[in-house]
DSSP file (Angstrom, degrees, kcal/mol; ACC not computed):
  #  RESIDUE AA STRUCTURE BP1 BP2  ACC     N-H-->O    O-->H-N    N-H-->O    O-->H-N    TCO  KAPPA ALPHA  PHI   PSI    X-CA   Y-CA   Z-CA
    1    1 A M              0   0    0      0, 0.0     2,-0.3     0, 0.0     0, 0.0   0.000 360.0 360.0 360.0 133.7  -11.6  -13.4    7.6
    2    2 A E        -     0   0    0      1,-0.0     2,-0.3     0, 0.0     0, 0.0  -0.603 360.0-134.3 -82.3 134.2  -13.4  -11.4    4.9
    3    3 A E        -     0   0    0     -2,-0.3     2,-0.3     1,-0.0    -1,-0.0  -0.634  16.7-127.9 -86.0 145.1  -11.8  -11.2    1.5
    4    4 A T        -     0   0    0     -2,-0.3     3,-0.1     1,-0.1    -1,-0.0  -0.648  29.3-103.8 -89.1 151.0  -11.6   -7.8   -0.2
    5    5 A A        -     0   0    0     -2,-0.3     5,-0.1     1,-0.1    -1,-0.1  -0.386  46.6 -90.4 -68.7 148.5  -12.9   -7.5   -3.8
    6    6 A P    >>  -     0   0    0      0, 0.0     3,-1.8     0, 0.0     4,-0.6  -0.255  39.2-111.0 -56.6 150.0  -10.3   -7.3   -6.5
    7    7 A A  G >4 S+     0   0    0      1,-0.3     3,-1.5     2,-0.2     4,-0.4   0.850 116.8  61.0 -53.6 -38.4   -9.3   -3.7   -7.3
    8    8 A S  G >4 S+     0   0    0      1,-0.3     3,-0.6     2,-0.2    -1,-0.3   0.775  99.5  56.8 -63.7 -24.8  -10.9   -3.9  -10.7
    9    9 A N  G <4 S+     0   0    0     -3,-1.8    -1,-0.3     1,-0.2    -2,-0.2   0.647  98.6  60.9 -79.6 -14.8  -14.3   -4.5   -9.0
   10   10 A R  G << S+     0   0    0     -3,-1.5     2,-0.5    -4,-0.6    -1,-0.2   0.521  85.7  91.1 -89.3  -5.6  -14.0   -1.3   -7.0
   11   11 A L    <   -     0   0    0     -3,-0.6     2,-0.1    -4,-0.4     0, 0.0  -0.773  64.2-155.4 -92.2 130.3  -13.9    0.9  -10.0
   12   12 A D     >  -     0   0    0     -2,-0.5     4,-2.5     1,-0.1     5,-0.2  -0.328  39.1 -87.0 -92.9-175.9  -17.2    2.2  -11.3
   13   13 A R  H  > S+     0   0    0      1,-0.2     4,-1.9     2,-0.2     5,-0.1   0.831 127.7  52.5 -64.4 -31.9  -18.0    3.4  -14.8
   14   14 A Y  H  > S+     0   0    0      2,-0.2     4,-2.6     1,-0.2    -1,-0.2   0.930 110.4  47.6 -67.8 -44.9  -16.7    6.9  -14.2
   15   15 A D  H  > S+     0   0    0      1,-0.2     4,-2.5     2,-0.2    -2,-0.2   0.931 112.9  48.6 -60.6 -45.8  -13.4    5.7  -12.8
   16   16 A R  H  X S+     0   0    0     -4,-2.5     4,-2.5     1,-0.2    -1,-0.2   0.883 111.6  49.6 -63.0 -38.4  -13.0    3.3  -15.8
   17   17 A R  H  X S+     0   0    0     -4,-1.9     4,-2.6    -5,-0.2     5,-0.2   0.911 109.6  51.3 -67.7 -42.5  -13.8    6.1  -18.2
   18   18 A I  H  X S+     0   0    0     -4,-2.6     4,-2.6     1,-0.2    -2,-0.2   0.941 112.7  46.1 -57.8 -48.0  -11.3    8.5  -16.5
   19   19 A I  H  X S+     0   0    0     -4,-2.5     4,-1.6     1,-0.2    -2,-0.2   0.917 111.8  51.5 -62.3 -44.0   -8.6    5.8  -16.8
   20   20 A S  H  X S+     0   0    0     -4,-2.5     4,-0.6     1,-0.2    -1,-0.2   0.914 113.1  44.3 -60.5 -44.9   -9.5    5.0  -20.4
   21   21 A I  H >X S+     0   0    0     -4,-2.6     4,-2.0     1,-0.2     3,-1.0   0.929 113.7  49.3 -66.7 -45.4   -9.3    8.7  -21.5
   22   22 A L  H 3< S+     0   0    0     -4,-2.6    -1,-0.2     1,-0.2    -2,-0.2   0.731  96.0  72.3 -70.4 -20.7   -6.1    9.4  -19.6
   23   23 A E  H 3< S+     0   0    0     -4,-1.6    -1,-0.2    -5,-0.2     3,-0.2   0.853 116.6  20.9 -60.7 -33.2   -4.4    6.3  -21.0
   24   24 A T  H << S+     0   0    0     -3,-1.0    -2,-0.2    -4,-0.6    -1,-0.2   0.645 134.8  37.6-108.0 -20.1   -4.2    8.2  -24.4
   25   25 A E    ><  +     0   0    0     -4,-2.0     3,-1.6    -5,-0.1    -2,-0.2  -0.540  62.2 162.2-132.8  67.6   -4.5   11.8  -23.3
   26   26 A G  T 3  S+     0   0    0      1,-0.3    -1,-0.1    -3,-0.2    -4,-0.1   0.664  74.0  53.9 -64.4 -19.2   -2.6   12.2  -20.0
   27   27 A R  T 3  S+     0   0    0     34,-0.1    -1,-0.3     2,-0.0     3,-0.1   0.240  74.4 135.2-100.8  13.5   -2.4   16.0  -20.2
   28   28 A L    <   -     0   0    0     -3,-1.6    -3,-0.0     1,-0.1     5,-0.0  -0.423  62.3-112.3 -63.7 128.8   -6.1   16.6  -20.7
   29   29 A P     >  -     0   0    0      0, 0.0     4,-2.6     0, 0.0     3,-0.4  -0.303  22.6-118.6 -61.0 148.1   -7.3   19.4  -18.4
   30   30 A V  H  > S+     0   0    0      1,-0.2     4,-3.0     2,-0.2     5,-0.2   0.846 113.2  58.0 -58.7 -35.6   -9.6   18.3  -15.6
   31   31 A T  H  > S+     0   0    0      2,-0.2     4,-1.8     1,-0.2    -1,-0.2   0.917 110.7  41.9 -63.1 -41.3  -12.4   20.5  -17.0
   32   32 A E  H  > S+     0   0    0     -3,-0.4     4,-2.3     2,-0.2    -2,-0.2   0.901 114.2  51.9 -70.4 -41.3  -12.3   18.7  -20.3
   33   33 A L  H  X S+     0   0    0     -4,-2.6     4,-2.1     1,-0.2     5,-0.2   0.930 109.5  50.1 -58.4 -46.7  -11.9   15.3  -18.6
   34   34 A A  H  X>S+     0   0    0     -4,-3.0     5,-2.5     1,-0.2     4,-1.9   0.904 109.9  50.6 -59.5 -42.8  -15.0   16.0  -16.4
   35   35 A K  H  <5S+     0   0    0     -4,-1.8    -1,-0.2     1,-0.2    -2,-0.2   0.920 111.9  46.6 -62.7 -44.3  -17.0   17.0  -19.5
   36   36 A R  H  <5S+     0   0    0     -4,-2.3    -1,-0.2     1,-0.2    -2,-0.2   0.831 115.3  46.2 -67.9 -31.9  -16.1   13.8  -21.4
   37   37 A V  H  <5S-     0   0    0     -4,-2.1    -1,-0.2    -5,-0.2    -2,-0.2   0.757 113.9-115.8 -82.0 -25.9  -16.8   11.6  -18.3
   38   38 A G  T  <5S+     0   0    0     -4,-1.9     2,-0.3     1,-0.4    -3,-0.2   0.771  75.5 111.4  94.0  30.0  -20.1   13.3  -17.6
   39   39 A L      < -     0   0    0     -5,-2.5    -1,-0.4    -6,-0.2    -2,-0.1  -0.832  70.0-103.9-124.9 165.1  -19.2   14.8  -14.2
   40   40 A S     >  -     0   0    0     -2,-0.3     4,-1.7    -3,-0.1     5,-0.2  -0.445  44.5 -99.9 -80.9 168.6  -18.7   18.3  -12.9
   41   41 A K  H  > S+     0   0    0      1,-0.2     4,-2.6     2,-0.2     5,-0.2   0.905 115.6  52.0 -59.2 -48.6  -15.1   19.5  -12.3
   42   42 A S  H  > S+     0   0    0      1,-0.2     4,-2.3     2,-0.2    -1,-0.2   0.932 111.1  44.4 -61.1 -50.5  -14.9   19.0   -8.5
   43   43 A P  H  > S+     0   0    0      0, 0.0     4,-2.3     0, 0.0    -1,-0.2   0.871 113.9  52.3 -62.1 -33.5  -16.2   15.3   -8.4
   44   44 A C  H  X S+     0   0    0     -4,-1.7     4,-2.7     2,-0.2    -2,-0.2   0.920 109.2  49.1 -66.6 -42.6  -13.9   14.5  -11.3
   45   45 A Q  H  X S+     0   0    0     -4,-2.6     4,-2.6     2,-0.2    -1,-0.2   0.904 110.6  50.8 -61.7 -41.8  -10.9   16.0   -9.5
   46   46 A V  H  X S+     0   0    0     -4,-2.3     4,-2.3     2,-0.2    -2,-0.2   0.928 112.4  46.2 -62.2 -45.4  -11.7   14.0   -6.3
   47   47 A R  H  X S+     0   0    0     -4,-2.3     4,-2.7     2,-0.2    -2,-0.2   0.919 112.2  50.8 -63.3 -44.0  -11.9   10.8   -8.4
   48   48 A L  H  X S+     0   0    0     -4,-2.7     4,-2.0     1,-0.2    -2,-0.2   0.918 110.6  48.8 -61.2 -44.1   -8.7   11.6  -10.2
   49   49 A K  H  X S+     0   0    0     -4,-2.6     4,-3.2     1,-0.2    -1,-0.2   0.909 112.2  49.2 -62.3 -42.0   -6.9   12.3   -6.9
   50   50 A R  H  X S+     0   0    0     -4,-2.3     4,-2.9     2,-0.2     6,-0.3   0.903 108.6  52.6 -64.4 -41.3   -8.3    9.0   -5.5
   51   51 A L  H  <>S+     0   0    0     -4,-2.7     6,-1.9     2,-0.2     5,-1.8   0.873 114.9  42.4 -62.9 -36.2   -7.2    7.0   -8.5
   52   52 A V  H ><5S+     0   0    0     -4,-2.0     3,-1.4     4,-0.2    -2,-0.2   0.945 115.7  47.9 -71.9 -50.1   -3.6    8.5   -8.1
   53   53 A D  H 3<5S+     0   0    0     -4,-3.2    -2,-0.2     1,-0.3    -3,-0.2   0.852 111.8  50.5 -60.4 -36.4   -3.6    8.0   -4.3
   54   54 A D  T 3<5S-     0   0    0     -4,-2.9    -1,-0.3    -5,-0.2    -2,-0.2   0.477 117.2-112.9 -83.5  -2.0   -4.8    4.4   -4.6
   55   55 A G  T < 5S+     0   0    0     -3,-1.4    -3,-0.2     2,-0.3     3,-0.1   0.578  85.0 118.1  86.1   9.1   -2.2    3.5   -7.2
   56   56 A Y  S   <S+     0   0    0     -5,-1.8     2,-0.6    -6,-0.3    -4,-0.2   0.895  82.3  42.3 -71.7 -39.0   -4.4    3.0  -10.2
   57   57 A I  S    S-     0   0    0     -6,-1.9    -2,-0.3    -9,-0.1    -1,-0.2  -0.944  70.7-175.6-108.2 116.3   -2.7    5.9  -12.0
   58   58 A L        -     0   0    0     -2,-0.6     2,-0.3     1,-0.3    -1,-0.1   0.658  57.1 -55.5 -89.0 -17.2    1.1    5.7  -11.3
   59   59 A G        -     0   0    0      2,-0.0     2,-0.4    -4,-0.0    -1,-0.3  -0.958  49.0 -94.4 163.4-178.7    2.0    8.9  -13.0
   60   60 A F        +     0   0    0     -2,-0.3     2,-0.3    -3,-0.1   -33,-0.0  -0.968  37.9 177.8-127.7 142.4    1.9   11.0  -16.2
   61   61 A K        -     0   0    0     -2,-0.4     2,-0.3     2,-0.0   -35,-0.2  -0.967  29.8-108.9-145.0 160.4    4.6   11.1  -18.8
   62   62 A A        -     0   0    0     -2,-0.3     2,-0.7   -36,-0.1    -2,-0.0  -0.660  26.9-132.0 -85.2 143.1    5.5   12.6  -22.2
   63   63 A V        -     0   0    0     -2,-0.3     2,-0.2     2,-0.0    -1,-0.0  -0.887  33.2-153.3 -94.8 118.3    5.5   10.4  -25.3
   64   64 A L        -     0   0    0     -2,-0.7     2,-1.1     1,-0.0     3,-0.1  -0.606  21.5-123.1 -99.3 151.5    8.8   11.2  -27.0
   65   65 A D     >  -     0   0    0     -2,-0.2     4,-1.4     1,-0.2     3,-0.4  -0.804  28.3-165.5 -86.8  98.5    9.8   11.0  -30.6
   66   66 A M  T  4>S+     0   0    0     -2,-1.1     5,-3.2     1,-0.2     4,-0.3   0.803  82.7  57.0 -62.6 -31.3   12.8    8.7  -30.1
   67   67 A A  T >45S+     0   0    0      1,-0.2     3,-1.0     3,-0.2    -1,-0.2   0.917 106.2  50.2 -64.8 -41.7   14.3    9.4  -33.5
   68   68 A K  T 345S+     0   0    0     -3,-0.4    -1,-0.2     1,-0.2    -2,-0.2   0.801 113.3  45.2 -68.6 -28.1   14.4   13.2  -32.8
   69   69 A I  T 3<5S-     0   0    0     -4,-1.4    -1,-0.2    52,-0.0    -2,-0.2   0.334 118.6-108.9 -99.3   9.1   16.2   12.7  -29.5
   70   70 A G  T < 5S+     0   0    0     -3,-1.0    -3,-0.2    -4,-0.3    -2,-0.1   0.836  90.2 104.5  76.3  34.5   18.6   10.1  -30.9
   71   71 A R      < +     0   0    0     -5,-3.2    50,-0.2    -6,-0.1    -4,-0.2  -0.228  32.8 122.0-137.1  47.7   17.4    6.9  -29.3
   72   72 A E        +     0   0    0     49,-0.4     2,-0.5    -6,-0.2    49,-0.2   0.621  43.2  99.3 -89.6 -12.6   15.6    5.1  -32.1
   73   73 A H  E     -A  120   0A   0     47,-2.0    47,-2.5    -7,-0.1     2,-0.5  -0.636  53.0-172.5 -79.4 123.8   17.6    1.9  -32.1
   74   74 A V  E     +A  119   0A   0     -2,-0.5    74,-2.7    74,-0.4     2,-0.4  -0.967   7.9 174.8-120.6 130.2   15.7   -0.9  -30.3
   75   75 A A  E     -AB 118 147A   0     43,-2.5    43,-3.2    -2,-0.5     2,-0.5  -0.983  21.6-144.0-129.8 144.9   17.2   -4.3  -29.5
   76   76 A F  E     -AB 117 146A   0     70,-3.5    70,-2.7    -2,-0.4     2,-0.5  -0.940  19.5-161.6-107.6 127.8   15.6   -7.1  -27.5
   77   77 A T  E     -AB 116 145A   0     39,-2.4    39,-2.6    -2,-0.5     2,-0.4  -0.939   9.3-150.8-118.3 120.5   18.2   -9.0  -25.4
   78   78 A E  E     -AB 115 144A   0     66,-3.0    66,-1.7    -2,-0.5     2,-0.5  -0.719  17.5-161.5 -82.1 135.9   17.6  -12.5  -24.0
   79   79 A V  E     -AB 114 143A   0     35,-2.8    35,-2.2    -2,-0.4    34,-1.8  -0.984   8.9-166.6-125.1 125.9   19.6  -13.0  -20.8
   80   80 A K  E     - B   0 142A   0     62,-2.7    61,-3.0    -2,-0.5    62,-1.6  -0.944  16.2-146.4-108.3 128.8   20.3  -16.4  -19.3
   81   81 A L  E     - B   0 140A   0     -2,-0.5    59,-0.2    59,-0.2     3,-0.1  -0.628  14.0-144.1 -94.7 154.1   21.7  -16.4  -15.8
   82   82 A S  S    S+     0   0    0     57,-3.1     2,-0.4     1,-0.2    58,-0.1   0.623  93.3  31.7 -85.2 -15.8   24.2  -18.8  -14.3
   83   83 A D        -     0   0    0     56,-0.5    -1,-0.2     2,-0.1    58,-0.0  -0.986  56.3-178.8-145.1 128.3   22.4  -18.7  -10.9
   84   84 A T        +     0   0    0     -2,-0.4    -1,-0.0    -3,-0.1     2,-0.0   0.015  37.4 132.1-120.1  28.1   18.7  -18.3  -10.3
   85   85 A T  S  > S-     0   0    0      1,-0.1     4,-2.7     4,-0.0     5,-0.2  -0.344  74.2-104.8 -68.1 162.4   18.5  -18.3   -6.5
   86   86 A E  H  > S+     0   0    0      1,-0.2     4,-2.5     2,-0.2     5,-0.2   0.880 123.1  52.8 -57.7 -38.6   16.5  -15.5   -5.0
   87   87 A K  H  > S+     0   0    0      2,-0.2     4,-1.9     1,-0.2    -1,-0.2   0.908 111.1  46.0 -64.2 -42.1   19.8  -13.8   -3.9
   88   88 A A  H  > S+     0   0    0      2,-0.2     4,-2.4     1,-0.2    -2,-0.2   0.908 112.7  50.0 -67.2 -42.6   21.1  -13.9   -7.5
   89   89 A L  H  X S+     0   0    0     -4,-2.7     4,-3.0     1,-0.2    -2,-0.2   0.913 110.1  50.7 -62.1 -43.0   17.8  -12.7   -9.0
   90   90 A A  H  X S+     0   0    0     -4,-2.5     4,-2.3    -5,-0.2    -1,-0.2   0.898 110.5  49.4 -62.4 -40.8   17.7   -9.8   -6.5
   91   91 A A  H  X S+     0   0    0     -4,-1.9     4,-2.0     2,-0.2    -2,-0.2   0.922 113.5  45.8 -64.7 -44.2   21.3   -8.8   -7.4
   92   92 A F  H  X S+     0   0    0     -4,-2.4     4,-2.9     2,-0.2     5,-0.3   0.949 112.7  50.6 -62.0 -49.5   20.5   -8.9  -11.2
   93   93 A N  H  X S+     0   0    0     -4,-3.0     4,-1.4     1,-0.2    -2,-0.2   0.907 111.7  47.0 -57.1 -45.5   17.2   -7.0  -10.7
   94   94 A A  H  < S+     0   0    0     -4,-2.3     4,-0.4    -5,-0.2    -1,-0.2   0.910 115.6  45.4 -64.0 -42.3   18.9   -4.2   -8.7
   95   95 A A  H >< S+     0   0    0     -4,-2.0     3,-1.4     1,-0.2    -2,-0.2   0.894 108.5  54.1 -71.6 -40.5   21.8   -3.9  -11.2
   96   96 A V  H >< S+     0   0    0     -4,-2.9     3,-1.5     1,-0.3     6,-0.2   0.826  99.9  63.1 -66.2 -29.6   19.7   -3.9  -14.4
   97   97 A K  T 3< S+     0   0    0     -4,-1.4    -1,-0.3    -5,-0.3    -2,-0.2   0.702  96.0  61.1 -65.6 -18.5   17.6   -1.0  -13.0
   98   98 A R  T <  S+     0   0    0     -3,-1.4    -1,-0.3    -4,-0.4    -2,-0.2   0.447  81.4  90.7 -89.6   0.1   20.7    1.1  -13.0
   99   99 A I    X   -     0   0    0     -3,-1.5     3,-1.6    -4,-0.2    -1,-0.1  -0.845  62.0-162.4 -97.9 106.5   21.3    0.8  -16.8
  100  100 A P  T 3  S+     0   0    0      0, 0.0    -1,-0.2     0, 0.0    19,-0.1   0.792  85.8  61.7 -62.0 -28.4   19.4    3.8  -18.4
  101  101 A E  T 3  S+     0   0    0     -3,-0.1    18,-2.8    17,-0.1     2,-1.0   0.709  82.5  89.4 -71.6 -18.9   19.4    2.2  -21.8
  102  102 A V  E <   +C  118   0A   0     -3,-1.6    16,-0.2    16,-0.2     3,-0.1  -0.709  54.0 177.1 -80.9 106.2   17.4   -0.7  -20.6
  103  103 A E  E     +     0   0A   0     14,-2.5     2,-0.3    -2,-1.0    -1,-0.2   0.825  65.9  11.6 -81.4 -34.2   13.8    0.5  -21.1
  104  104 A Q  E     -C  117   0A   0     13,-1.4    13,-2.4    -3,-0.1     2,-0.4  -0.992  58.2-169.6-143.8 149.5   12.1   -2.7  -19.9
  105  105 A C  E     -C  116   0A   0     -2,-0.3     2,-0.4    11,-0.2    11,-0.2  -0.958  11.0-177.6-141.7 121.8   13.2   -5.8  -18.1
  106  106 A H  E     -C  115   0A   0      9,-2.4     9,-2.5    -2,-0.4     2,-0.4  -0.972  25.7-132.3-123.6 131.7   10.9   -8.9  -17.9
  107  107 A M  E     -C  114   0A   0     -2,-0.4     2,-0.4     7,-0.2     7,-0.3  -0.690  34.9-154.2 -76.3 133.8   11.5  -12.1  -16.1
  108  108 A I        -     0   0    0      5,-2.9     2,-0.7    -2,-0.4    -1,-0.0  -0.880  19.1-139.1-118.8 140.6   10.5  -14.9  -18.5
  109  109 A A  S    S+     0   0    0     -2,-0.4     4,-0.1     2,-0.0     5,-0.0  -0.888  73.9  57.6 -92.5 114.0    9.3  -18.4  -18.1
  110  110 A G  S    S-     0   0    0     -2,-0.7    -2,-0.1     2,-0.3     0, 0.0  -0.987 107.4 -28.8 160.8-156.3   11.1  -20.3  -20.8
  111  111 A P  S    S+     0   0    0      0, 0.0     2,-0.3     0, 0.0    -2,-0.0   0.579 123.0  37.1 -74.4  -9.3   14.6  -21.2  -22.2
  112  112 A F  S    S-     0   0    0      1,-0.1    -2,-0.3   -32,-0.1   -32,-0.2  -0.833  76.1-131.1-132.3 174.2   16.1  -17.9  -20.9
  113  113 A D  S    S+     0   0    0    -34,-1.8    -5,-2.9    -2,-0.3     2,-0.3   0.833  78.3  21.2-100.1 -37.5   15.6  -15.9  -17.7
  114  114 A F  E     -AC  79 107A   0    -35,-2.2   -35,-2.8    -7,-0.3     2,-0.5  -0.971  52.8-153.8-136.6 149.0   15.1  -12.3  -18.7
  115  115 A L  E     -AC  78 106A   0     -9,-2.5    -9,-2.4    -2,-0.3     2,-0.4  -0.992  19.5-165.2-121.0 123.6   14.1  -10.3  -21.8
  116  116 A L  E     -AC  77 105A   0    -39,-2.6   -39,-2.4    -2,-0.5     2,-0.6  -0.863  15.6-149.5-109.0 140.0   15.4   -6.7  -22.0
  117  117 A K  E     -AC  76 104A   0    -13,-2.4   -14,-2.5    -2,-0.4   -13,-1.4  -0.956  24.6-169.5-103.3 117.8   14.2   -3.9  -24.3
  118  118 A V  E     -AC  75 102A   0    -43,-3.2   -43,-2.5    -2,-0.6     2,-0.5  -0.928   8.2-164.9-116.4 128.5   17.2   -1.8  -24.9
  119  119 A R  E     +A   74   0A   0    -18,-2.8     2,-0.2    -2,-0.5   -45,-0.2  -0.955  21.3 151.6-118.7 124.8   17.1    1.6  -26.6
  120  120 A T  E     -A   73   0A   0    -47,-2.5   -47,-2.0    -2,-0.5     3,-0.1  -0.798  55.7 -99.1-138.7 179.2   20.2    3.3  -27.9
  121  121 A R  S    S-     0   0    0     -2,-0.2   -49,-0.4   -50,-0.2     2,-0.3   0.902  94.5 -28.3 -69.3 -43.6   21.3    5.7  -30.6
  122  122 A D  S  > S-     0   0    0    -49,-0.1     4,-2.2   -50,-0.1    -1,-0.2  -0.914  75.2 -76.9-161.9-178.2   22.6    3.0  -33.0
  123  123 A I  H  > S+     0   0    0     -2,-0.3     4,-2.7     1,-0.2     5,-0.2   0.835 124.8  56.5 -64.6 -33.6   24.0   -0.5  -33.2
  124  124 A T  H  > S+     0   0    0      2,-0.2     4,-1.8     1,-0.2    -1,-0.2   0.925 109.0  45.6 -64.0 -44.5   27.4    0.7  -32.2
  125  125 A A  H  > S+     0   0    0      2,-0.2     4,-2.3     1,-0.2    -2,-0.2   0.893 112.8  51.6 -65.8 -39.2   26.0    2.2  -29.0
  126  126 A Y  H  X S+     0   0    0     -4,-2.2     4,-3.1     1,-0.2     5,-0.2   0.936 107.4  52.4 -61.8 -45.4   24.0   -1.0  -28.3
  127  127 A R  H  X S+     0   0    0     -4,-2.7     4,-2.3     1,-0.2    -1,-0.2   0.879 109.8  49.4 -59.3 -38.1   27.1   -3.1  -28.8
  128  128 A R  H  X S+     0   0    0     -4,-1.8     4,-3.0     2,-0.2     5,-0.4   0.930 112.3  46.9 -66.2 -46.0   28.9   -1.0  -26.2
  129  129 A I  H  X>S+     0   0    0     -4,-2.3     5,-2.4     2,-0.2     4,-2.2   0.906 112.8  50.7 -63.1 -41.9   26.1   -1.3  -23.7
  130  130 A L  I  <>S+     0   0    0     -4,-3.1     5,-2.7     3,-0.2     6,-0.2   0.946 117.9  37.7 -60.0 -49.2   25.8   -5.0  -24.3
  131  131 A G  I  <5S+     0   0    0     -4,-2.3    -2,-0.2    -5,-0.2    -1,-0.2   0.891 127.1  32.4 -72.8 -40.7   29.5   -5.6  -23.7
  132  132 A E  I  <5S+     0   0    0     -4,-3.0    -3,-0.2    -5,-0.2    -2,-0.2   0.784 134.4  14.2 -90.6 -29.0   30.2   -3.1  -20.9
  133  133 A S  I  <5S+     0   0    0     -4,-2.2     4,-0.3    -5,-0.4    -3,-0.2   0.825 124.0  41.2-115.1 -56.0   26.9   -3.1  -19.0
  134  134 A I  I > <S+     0   0    0     -5,-2.4     3,-1.6     1,-0.2    -4,-0.2   0.946 117.7  46.0 -67.1 -48.5   24.5   -6.0  -19.8
  135  135 A S  T 3 <S+     0   0    0     -5,-2.7    -1,-0.2    -6,-0.3     5,-0.2   0.742 110.7  56.5 -66.1 -21.4   27.1   -8.7  -20.0
  136  136 A A  T 3  S+     0   0    0     -6,-0.2    -1,-0.3    -3,-0.1    -2,-0.2   0.439  80.6 116.6 -89.8  -0.2   28.7   -7.4  -16.8
  137  137 A L  S X  S-     0   0    0     -3,-1.6     3,-1.5    -4,-0.3   -45,-0.1  -0.309  83.5 -78.2 -63.8 153.2   25.4   -7.7  -14.8
  138  138 A P  T 3  S-     0   0    0      0, 0.0    -1,-0.1     0, 0.0   -42,-0.1  -0.283 109.7  -1.2 -57.5 131.9   25.5  -10.2  -11.9
  139  139 A H  T 3  S+     0   0    0      1,-0.2   -57,-3.1    -3,-0.1   -56,-0.5   0.588  81.8 157.6  69.2  16.0   25.2  -13.9  -12.9
  140  140 A V  E <   +B   81   0A   0     -3,-1.5   -59,-0.2   -59,-0.2    -1,-0.2  -0.615  13.1 174.4 -74.1 121.6   24.9  -13.3  -16.6
  141  141 A A  E     -     0   0A   0    -61,-3.0     2,-0.3    -2,-0.5   -60,-0.2   0.859  62.3 -21.3 -92.4 -46.2   25.9  -16.5  -18.4
  142  142 A N  E     -B   80   0A   0    -62,-1.6   -62,-2.7     2,-0.0    -1,-0.4  -0.988  54.8-150.3-160.1 164.8   25.0  -15.6  -21.9
  143  143 A T  E     -B   79   0A   0     -2,-0.3     2,-0.3   -64,-0.2   -64,-0.2  -0.933   0.4-160.3-135.8 157.3   22.9  -13.2  -24.1
  144  144 A S  E     -B   78   0A   0    -66,-1.7   -66,-3.0    -2,-0.3     2,-0.4  -0.990  16.3-147.4-136.1 143.4   21.2  -13.3  -27.5
  145  145 A T  E     -B   77   0A   0     -2,-0.3     2,-0.4   -68,-0.2   -68,-0.2  -0.905  13.3-172.2-119.6 140.1   20.1  -10.2  -29.3
  146  146 A Y  E     -B   76   0A   0    -70,-2.7   -70,-3.5    -2,-0.4     2,-0.5  -0.995  19.0-146.7-125.8 122.2   17.2   -9.4  -31.7
  147  147 A V  E     -B   75   0A   0     -2,-0.4     2,-0.4   -72,-0.2   -72,-0.2  -0.765  13.8-129.6 -93.8 130.5   17.3   -6.0  -33.4
  148  148 A S        -     0   0    0    -74,-2.7   -74,-0.4    -2,-0.5     3,-0.1  -0.628  19.0-173.0 -77.3 129.4   14.0   -4.4  -34.1
  149  149 A M  S    S-     0   0    0     -2,-0.4     2,-0.3     1,-0.4    -1,-0.2   0.753  73.1  -2.2 -91.8 -28.4   13.7   -3.2  -37.8
  150  150 A Q        -     0   0    0      3,-0.0     2,-0.9   -76,-0.0    -1,-0.4  -0.939  62.7-129.0-162.0 138.0   10.4   -1.4  -37.2
  151  151 A A        +     0   0    0     -2,-0.3     3,-0.2     1,-0.2    -3,-0.0  -0.827  25.9 175.7 -89.8 107.7    8.0   -0.8  -34.4
  152  152 A V  S    S+     0   0    0     -2,-0.9     2,-0.3     1,-0.3    -1,-0.2   0.854  78.8  11.0 -78.4 -37.4    4.6   -1.7  -35.8
  153  153 A K        +     0   0    0     -3,-0.2    -1,-0.3     6,-0.1    -3,-0.0  -0.968  63.9 165.8-143.6 124.4    2.9   -1.1  -32.4
  154  154 A D        +     0   0    0     -2,-0.3     3,-0.1    -3,-0.2    -3,-0.0  -0.138  63.3  24.0-135.0  38.7    4.7    0.6  -29.5
  155  155 A G  S >  S-     0   0    0      1,-0.1     3,-0.9     3,-0.1    -1,-0.0  -0.944  92.5 -81.3 175.2 171.7    2.0    1.4  -27.0
  156  156 A P  T 3  S+     0   0    0      0, 0.0  -132,-0.1     0, 0.0    -1,-0.1   0.804 122.9  22.5 -64.5 -29.2   -1.5    0.4  -25.9
  157  157 A L  T 3  S+     0   0    0   -134,-0.1    -4,-0.0    -3,-0.1  -133,-0.0  -0.050  79.3 156.2-132.1  35.3   -3.4    2.3  -28.6
  158  158 A D    <         0   0    0     -3,-0.9    -3,-0.1     1,-0.1    -6,-0.0  -0.297 360.0 360.0 -61.6 145.8   -0.9    2.9  -31.5
  159  159 A D              0   0    0     -6,-0.0    -1,-0.1     0, 0.0    -6,-0.1   0.444 360.0 360.0 -79.0 360.0   -2.5    3.4  -34.9
């Protein structure tokens, strides 16, 4: 059976350039994107559609000023589970996805099982989410919290 090349090997220099530009400027008009990449508009549009259709580009989003919308408090929560069977992990994973304040959830290899990035209005709101939602997730044995004092880098290309 023939193996397929890794996805990164199927991207040429134009595809990589498109991805690089859109990583920081997701709302760039196709005409400007084409000019920067060195293609005409139509071939650039075809490539962009293929990159989206093939799953290289998962979507486009706005970068928000969290302080202005009242969600500037960031806490990182370590979560240790009482049960790590596949069934328990699946239950935890499904439930944690339903908590809007949990911005990220990563399974960790180490002394705890998951690391959550939780974004709320303030420490009082975080404490409520921790007590009412995170601690009530399936199989949570204990948690530890680390409060962020400042985001030095909060994206792939922060200044």
